[in-house]
C-alpha positions in Angstrom: -50.6 15.0 2.7 -47.3 14.3 4.7 -45.1 11.3 4.0 -42.7 9.4 6.3 -39.5 7.5 5.9 -41.6 4.3 5.0 -42.7 6.0 1.8 -39.3 6.7 0.4 -38.0 4.4 -2.3 -34.5 2.9 -1.9 -32.5 -0.3 -2.1 -33.6 -3.2 0.0 -31.5 -3.7 3.3 -30.1 -6.8 4.4 -30.8 -7.8 8.0 -28.8 -6.2 10.7 -26.0 -4.7 8.3 -28.4 -2.7 6.1 -27.1 -1.8 2.6 -23.6 -3.1 2.0 -21.3 0.0 1.1 -17.7 0.0 0.0 -16.4 2.7 2.2 -13.7 3.9 -0.3 -16.2 4.3 -3.1 -19.3 5.2 -1.0 -20.0 8.4 -2.9 -20.4 6.5 -6.2 -22.7 4.0 -4.6 -25.0 6.8 -3.3 -25.0 8.6 -6.7 -25.9 5.2 -8.5 -29.0 4.8 -6.0 -29.9 8.4 -6.6 -30.0 7.9 -10.3 -32.2 4.9 -9.8 -34.6 6.1 -6.9 -34.8 9.8 -7.6 -34.2 13.2 -5.7 -35.1 11.8 -2.4 -34.5 8.1 -1.4 -33.4 6.1 1.6 -30.9 3.6 2.4 -29.6 1.8 5.6 -26.3 1.6 7.4 -26.8 -1.0 10.2 -30.1 -0.1 12.0 -30.0 3.5 10.8 -32.0 5.0 7.9 -30.3 7.7 5.9 -32.1 9.9 3.4 -30.2 10.7 0.1 -31.2 14.3 -1.3 -30.3 15.5 -4.8 -32.9 18.2 -4.9 -30.8 21.5 -5.1 -33.5 23.6 -3.2 -33.9 21.1 -0.3 -30.1 20.6 -0.1 -29.4 24.5 0.0 -32.3 25.0 2.6 -30.7 22.4 4.9 -27.3 24.1 4.6 -28.9 27.5 5.4 -30.4 26.0 8.5 -27.1 25.0 10.1 -26.2 25.0 12.9 -29.7 25.3 14.5 -31.8 22.6 12.7 -29.1 20.5 11.2 -25.5 19.8 12.5 -22.7 17.6 11.2 -23.2 13.9 12.0 -22.5 13.6 15.7 -20.3 10.5 15.4 -17.7 12.4 13.2 -17.7 15.3 15.7 -17.2 12.9 18.6 -14.3 11.1 16.8 -12.7 14.5 16.0 -12.9 15.8 19.5 -11.5 12.6 21.0 -8.4 13.2 18.7 -8.4 17.0 19.8 -8.8 18.1 16.0 -12.3 19.5 16.5 -12.0 23.2 16.4 -14.4 25.2 14.4 -14.9 22.4 11.9 -16.5 19.9 14.6 -18.1 22.6 16.8 -21.8 23.2 16.8 -24.2 25.9 18.4 -22.9 28.7 20.2 -19.4 27.1 20.5 -19.3 27.1 16.7 -20.6 30.7 16.4 -18.0 32.1 18.8 -15.0 30.3 17.1 -16.1 31.4 13.7 -16.4 34.9 14.7 -12.8 34.8 16.0 -11.3 33.0 13.1 -12.9 34.5 10.1 -10.7 37.7 10.0 -7.7 35.4 9.5 -8.8 34.4 6.1 -9.5 37.9 4.8 -7.8 38.8 1.5 -5.9 41.6 3.1 -4.4 39.1 5.7 -3.5 36.6 3.0 -1.7 39.4 1.1 0.9 39.5 3.8 1.9 36.0 2.8 2.5 36.8 -0.8 6.3 36.3 -1.0 5.8 33.0 0.7 3.0 31.5 -1.5 4.9 32.6 -4.6 8.1 30.9 -3.3 6.3 27.7 -2.6 4.7 27.9 -6.1 8.2 28.5 -7.6 9.6 25.6 -5.7 6.8 23.2 -7.0 7.7 24.8 -10.7 11.4 23.8 -10.0 10.6 20.4 -8.8 8.5 19.7 -12.0 11.1 21.2 -14.2 13.8 18.9 -12.7 11.5 15.9 -13.2 10.7 16.9 -16.9 14.5 17.4 -17.5 15.4 14.2 -16.0 13.2 12.3 -18.5 11.0 10.4 -16.0 9.0 8.5 -18.4 6.6 7.1 -15.8 5.3 10.6 -15.2 5.0 12.7 -11.9 2.8 11.6 -9.2 1.1 15.1 -8.9 -1.0 14.5 -6.0 1.8 13.6 -3.7 3.6 16.7 -5.0 0.5 18.8 -4.5 -0.1 17.6 -1.0 3.4 18.8 0.0 2.7 22.2 -1.8 -0.5 22.8 0.1 1.2 21.8 3.4 3.9 24.3 2.8 1.4 27.2 1.9 -0.8 26.4 4.7 2.0 26.2 7.2 3.3 29.6 6.5 0.0 31.1 6.6 -1.0 29.3 9.8 2.1 29.5 11.9 4.9 31.1 9.8 7.2 28.2 9.3 8.7 27.5 5.9 8.8 23.6 5.7 9.7 23.2 2.1 8.2 19.8 1.9 8.2 20.0 -1.8 11.9 20.2 -2.0 12.5 17.5 0.8 10.0 15.2 -0.2 7.7 15.6 2.9 8.3 15.7 6.5 7.0 14.5 9.8 4.1 17.0 10.0 2.8 15.8 6.7 3.0 12.2 7.7 1.1 13.0 10.9 -1.7 14.8 8.9 -2.0 11.9 6.5 -2.5 9.5 9.7 -5.2 11.8 11.2 -7.0 11.5 8.0 -7.0 7.9 7.9 -7.9 7.5 11.6 -10.8 10.0 11.3 -12.2 8.0 8.1 -11.9 4.7 9.8 -13.5 5.6 13.2 -16.2 7.6 11.7 -17.3 4.6 9.5 -16.8 2.0 12.0 -20.0 0.2 13.3 -18.4 0.0 16.8 -15.6 1.9 18.8 -13.0 -0.9 18.2 -10.2 1.8 19.2 -11.5 1.6 22.8 -10.4 -2.0 23.0 -7.2 -2.4 25.2 -4.0 -1.6 23.2 -5.7 -1.0 20.0 -5.2 2.7 19.7 -1.9 3.4 21.5 0.1 4.1 18.3 -2.5 6.8 17.5 -2.3 8.1 20.8 1.6 8.6 20.6 1.2 10.2 17.2 -1.4 12.7 18.5 0.5 13.3 21.6 3.6 14.5 19.4 1.3 16.4 17.2 -0.2 18.3 20.2 3.3 18.9 21.6 4.4 20.3 18.3 1.2 22.6 18.3 1.9 23.7 22.0 5.5 24.7 21.1 4.2 26.8 18.2 1.9 28.6 20.7 4.5 29.3 23.1 6.9 30.6 20.4 3.9 32.9 19.1 3.2 34.2 22.6 6.9 34.9 23.1 7.2 36.7 19.8 4.1 38.9 20.8 5.6 39.7 24.2 9.0 40.7 22.9 7.9 42.7 19.8 4.7 44.8 20.0 4.4 44.9 16.2 3.3 41.2 16.4 0.4 42.3 18.6 -0.4 45.3 16.3 -0.1 43.4 13.0 -0.3 39.6 13.5 1.9 37.9 11.1 0.3 34.5 11.1 -3.2 32.9 11.6 -1.9 31.6 14.9 -1.0 35.1 16.0 -4.3 36.4 15.0 -6.1 33.6 16.9 -4.1 34.2 20.1 -5.1 38.0 19.9 -8.6 37.4 19.0 -11.3 38.3 21.5 -15.2 37.8 21.1 -16.6 41.2 21.3 -19.7 39.6 22.7 -18.3 37.3 25.4 -15.0 39.2 25.7 -13.2 35.8 25.9 -10.3 34.8 23.9 -9.8 31.4 22.4 -8.2 28.9 24.9 -4.8 27.4 23.8 -6.6 24.2 23.3 -9.1 25.9 21.0 -6.2 27.7 19.2 -4.4 24.3 18.6 -7.4 22.4 17.4 -8.2 25.3 15.0 -4.6 25.5 13.6 -4.8 21.6 13.1 -8.2 22.2 11.4 -6.7 24.6 9.1 -3.8 22.2 8.2 -5.9 19.3 7.6 -8.5 21.2 5.4 -5.9 23.2 3.6 -3.8 20.2 2.5 -6.3 17.7 1.5 -9.1 19.3 -0.4 -7.0 21.8 -2.3 -4.5 19.4 -3.4 -7.2 16.9 -4.6 -8.8 19.9 -6.5 -5.6 20.8 -8.4 -5.0 17.0 -9.1 -8.4 16.7 -10.6 -7.8 20.1 -12.5 -4.6 18.8 -14.1 -6.2 15.6 -15.2 -9.2 17.4 -16.9 -6.6 19.9 -18.5 -4.6 17.0 -19.8 -7.8 15.8 -21.4 -8.8 19.1 -22.9 -5.9 20.9 -24.9 -8.3 23.4 -26.1 -9.0 24.6 -22.5 -5.1 24.6 -21.8 -4.7 26.9 -24.9 -7.2 29.5 -23.5 -5.8 29.4 -19.9 -2.2 29.7 -21.4 -3.2 32.8 -23.5 -4.8 34.3 -20.3 -1.5 33.7 -18.1 0.9 34.6 -20.9 -1.0 38.0 -21.2 -1.3 38.6 -17.5 2.3 37.5 -16.3 4.6 38.9 -18.9 8.1 37.3 -18.4 7.1 35.8 -15.1 5.9 32.2 -14.4 4.4 32.6 -11.0 1.7 35.1 -10.6 1.3 37.8 -7.8 -1.8 37.3 -5.7 -3.3 40.4 -7.4 -2.8 38.7 -10.8 -4.0 35.4 -9.6 -7.3 37.0 -8.5 -7.8 38.6 -12.0 -7.4 35.2 -13.9 -10.9 34.8 -14.8 -10.6 31.9 -17.1 -8.3 30.0 -14.8 -10.7 30.7 -11.8 -13.5 29.1 -14.2 -11.2 26.0 -14.6 -11.1 25.7 -10.9 -14.9 26.1 -10.6 -15.6 23.6 -13.2 -13.3 21.1 -11.7 -15.2 21.4 -8.4 -18.4 21.0 -10.2 -17.4 17.8 -11.9 -14.9 16.2 -9.5 -15.2 17.8 -6.0 -13.1 16.6 -3.3 -16.3 16.6 -1.2 -19.2 15.2 -3.2 -21.4 14.5 -0.2 -22.5 16.6 2.8 -24.0 14.5 5.7 -26.2 16.4 8.1 -28.3 15.4 11.1 -31.5 16.9 12.2 -31.4 18.3 15.6 -35.3 18.2 15.9 -38.3 16.9 14.0 -38.2 18.5 10.6 -40.4 18.6 7.5 -38.5 18.3 4.2 -40.6 18.9 1.3 -43.7 16.9 2.2 -41.6 14.4 4.3 -41.7 14.3 8.0 -38.3 13.2 9.6 -37.8 12.7 13.2 -34.9 14.2 15.1 -31.7 12.5 14.5 -32.4 11.7 10.9 -29.3 11.9 8.9 -29.7 13.5 5.4 -27.0 12.8 2.8 -26.7 15.7 0.3 -25.3 14.4 -2.9 -23.8 17.8 -4.1 -22.0 16.6 -7.1 -25.3 15.2 -8.6 -26.8 18.4 -8.1 -24.3 20.2 -9.8 -24.2 17.7 -12.7 -27.9 17.6 -13.2 -29.3 18.8 -16.7 -31.9 20.7 -14.8 -29.2 23.0 -13.4 -26.5 23.0 -16.1 -26.6 22.7 -19.8 -24.4 19.8 -21.2 -23.7 18.9 -17.6 -21.3 16.0 -18.0 -19.0 18.3 -20.3 -15.9 19.9 -18.9 -16.5 23.4 -20.0 -15.1 26.4 -18.0 -16.7 28.9 -20.2 -20.1 28.3 -18.5 -18.7 30.1 -15.5 -18.1 33.4 -17.4 -20.6 33.4 -20.3 -24.3 34.4 -20.2 -25.9 37.1 -18.2 -25.2 38.0 -14.5 -28.3 36.2 -13.3 -27.3 32.9 -15.0 -23.7 33.2 -13.6 -25.1 33.7 -10.1 -27.4 30.8 -10.4 -24.5 28.5 -11.3 -22.5 29.7 -8.4 -25.6 29.1 -6.2 -25.8 25.6 -7.3 -22.2 24.7 -6.7 -21.9 23.5 -3.1 -18.4 22.3 -3.0 -17.6 24.7 -0.3 -20.9 24.3 1.3 -23.5 27.2 1.7 -25.1 29.3 4.2 -23.6 30.2 7.7 -21.2 27.4 7.6 -19.6 27.9 4.3 -15.9 27.0 4.3 -14.0 30.0 5.6 -10.8 28.9 3.7 -12.3 28.9 0.3 -10.6 32.2 -0.7 -7.1 30.8 0.1 -8.0 27.4 -1.7 -9.0 29.2 -5.0 -5.9 31.5 -4.7 -3.7 28.5 -4.5 -5.6 26.9 -7.5 -5.1 29.9 -9.7 -1.5 30.3 -8.6 -0.5 26.6 -9.5 -2.6 26.3 -12.6 -1.2 29.6 -14.0 2.3 28.3 -13.3 1.7 25.1 -14.9 0.2 26.3 -18.3 2.8 29.2 -18.3 5.6 26.6 -17.8 4.8 23.3 -19.4 3.2 21.3 -22.0 1.9 18.2 -20.4 0.0 14.9 -20.9 -1.2 12.1 -18.9 1.2 9.2 -18.6 -1.5 6.8 -19.5 -4.2 8.7 -21.4 -6.3 5.6 -21.7 -6.6 4.8 -18.0 -10.1 5.8 -16.4 -10.1 8.2 -13.7 -10.4 6.4 -10.4 -11.8 8.2 -7.4 -11.1 7.0 -4.1 -12.4 8.2 -0.5 -9.7 9.1 1.9 -12.0 11.1 4.3 -12.2 13.4 1.0 -12.3 12.0 -2.5 -9.1 12.0 -4.3 -8.0 11.0 -7.9 -6.0 7.7 -7.6 -2.9 7.1 -9.8 -3.0 10.4 -11.8 0.5 10.8 -13.4 1.3 13.6 -15.5 4.5 14.0 -17.9 5.7 17.6 -18.0 7.6 19.1 -20.9 9.1 22.6 -20.4 7.8 25.0 -23.0 10.2 26.5 -25.5 12.2 29.2 -23.9 11.6 28.2 -20.3 
């Protein structure tokens, strides 16, 4: 017998406002409700009913059916397009398919390998910065998230448009501040019950910021076109993601990306590349500081692989199996995206539940990855689970980790993100002993569009001989 939304359990809503939710800790509230009400439940945001999902097969099926049967929530897409930061992230249907086909080759390993020297240089600068802090006896500890945000901006900027910003050494720059503002605006507008920014005078500071950002991107496009016109090698072997996108042509439609599409996608890569990877690395350092036995194993692997070096080559980074397992385990326990909201484009039947078109599903992907039905000892930080057991068990574990999504819209930048994680984690365990500045402080998770660890400070100590 088919059920409807009325049959789902969930917290009782208040009139007009629905269920009160603290936006900066919304994922924790949803997870609490899921533990109370089960694998499918409902809650209300204003007049809208949202279905929470923690069943792994239902979640994977929904992700596999994007972008035809499910899309990203329309409000978020609308907000991003208004800000001109849509690109492949906020596109749906045929527009998404076309942009994805053209952008995917830019993230192939062979393309990333052309940036090896730049990525290693950025990692060495981060190492030098933390060595300076350690030798300066900064007893308060290092704000690792802020430093990692700068590092990921540096890497993504080189890969995207070929500029060495070196924000790690200079303490940030205007581009990084603009990116931080975009995150804040997207989060506020997406979660607002009404379009407050359309009131007279409210949004002019954001419009000015976005105008400067678009002007910067247009300048990058003009420079890239001039390089390609003056030097044929930049057309034969594009040096950056931007150059690749300018040359990419859809084999089916025979149409290149427009300059607006190129700009939006470069900005999308910058936003995604900065935030999620930096948060993952900060969470990983927190877990490592809590688990010295894991650090010892990672250090043994890095010491054996790197010889006298402190920063791996990209080839070495890809072979660091245990360090990759640390990144996977971090994404399982503390992913920067523990929720995936989807909106049904048509009437759908989920399990035995009939949902009308427009219904929002909130996939609680962290609860799926920390379920005792999926992982043994699910709350323990144990990287070994990713390399032990038979091949089928390891495949099942990776199938249940939805930190990068799944199906057709799996994150195209996941390879670069995991590569950065391996580079930084190998450098850290090779160079430093370290501990939390306040080991008794609980881990606080705060949502700033993605989920980040708040206030994680690390004391670094150079290893003997460094």
